[in-house]
C-alpha positions in Angstrom: 116.1 109.6 92.2 114.7 112.7 90.5 115.1 116.0 92.3 112.3 118.5 92.6 112.8 122.2 92.1 113.0 124.4 95.2 110.0 126.5 96.1 110.8 130.2 96.5 110.3 132.0 99.8 107.2 134.1 99.3 107.2 137.4 101.2 104.8 140.3 101.3 105.9 143.4 99.3 106.2 145.3 102.6 107.9 142.6 104.6 111.0 144.6 105.2 109.1 147.1 107.3 108.8 146.8 111.1 105.0 146.6 111.3 104.5 143.9 108.6 105.2 140.3 109.5 107.3 138.2 107.1 104.5 136.2 105.5 102.6 136.2 102.2 99.9 138.8 101.6 98.5 139.4 98.2 99.5 142.8 96.7 96.4 144.9 96.2 97.6 148.5 95.7 96.9 150.2 92.3 100.6 151.2 91.9 102.0 147.9 93.3 105.1 146.7 91.4 104.7 143.2 92.7 101.1 143.0 91.5 102.1 143.6 87.9 105.0 141.0 88.2 107.8 143.6 87.9 111.1 141.9 87.8 113.1 141.9 91.1 110.0 142.6 93.3 109.8 139.0 94.6 107.9 135.9 93.4 104.1 135.7 93.6 102.1 132.7 94.8 100.9 130.8 91.7 99.1 127.5 91.3 102.3 125.8 90.0 104.0 126.1 93.4 101.8 123.4 95.0 103.4 122.0 98.1 102.8 118.6 99.6 100.2 117.5 97.0 102.7 115.8 94.7 102.6 112.0 94.3 105.7 110.2 95.5 108.5 110.2 93.1 109.3 107.0 91.2 112.4 105.0 92.2 114.8 104.2 89.3 116.4 100.8 89.3 119.8 100.1 87.7 120.6 96.6 89.1 118.7 93.6 90.4 119.9 94.3 93.9 118.1 97.7 93.9 114.7 96.0 93.8 115.0 95.1 97.5 115.5 98.8 98.3 112.4 99.8 96.3 110.0 97.4 98.1 107.7 100.1 99.6 107.8 102.5 96.6 104.7 103.4 94.8 106.3 103.4 91.3 109.4 101.6 90.2 111.1 102.4 86.9 113.9 100.5 85.2 116.5 103.0 84.0 116.7 103.6 80.3 120.4 102.6 80.0 119.8 99.1 81.4 120.4 96.4 78.8 118.2 93.4 78.0 119.9 90.7 80.1 119.9 92.9 83.3 116.4 94.1 82.5 115.1 90.4 82.5 116.9 89.8 85.8 115.4 92.9 87.4 111.9 91.9 86.2 112.3 88.3 87.5 113.4 89.6 90.9 110.6 92.1 91.0 108.0 89.4 90.3 109.4 87.3 93.1 109.2 90.2 95.6 105.8 91.5 94.3 107.1 94.9 93.1 105.2 96.4 90.2 107.4 98.0 87.4 105.8 100.9 85.5 107.8 100.6 82.3 108.0 96.8 82.0 107.8 95.5 78.5 105.8 92.3 78.8 
């Protein structure tokens, strides 16, 4: 299965102080180093760090026995290194079980 990158821990620029809670607040000061993306001042929240909105990851299949494990998956992909004979066996088994394969060559 493919692994997703870890999301960084977003902290306010003043989170080390006693009065400020350890949660994200947008930096707004005119001399703020974090606002101008200075290196080492902590990551900023950006649109690329969406959490929970990703579609389920596709399940890669290497053998015909793996089709049974991928019964409830949204997408099933046959791995690139699988040969023709085994690919046919996987597609036959998937057709029997009603599993759709995204990269089937039919």
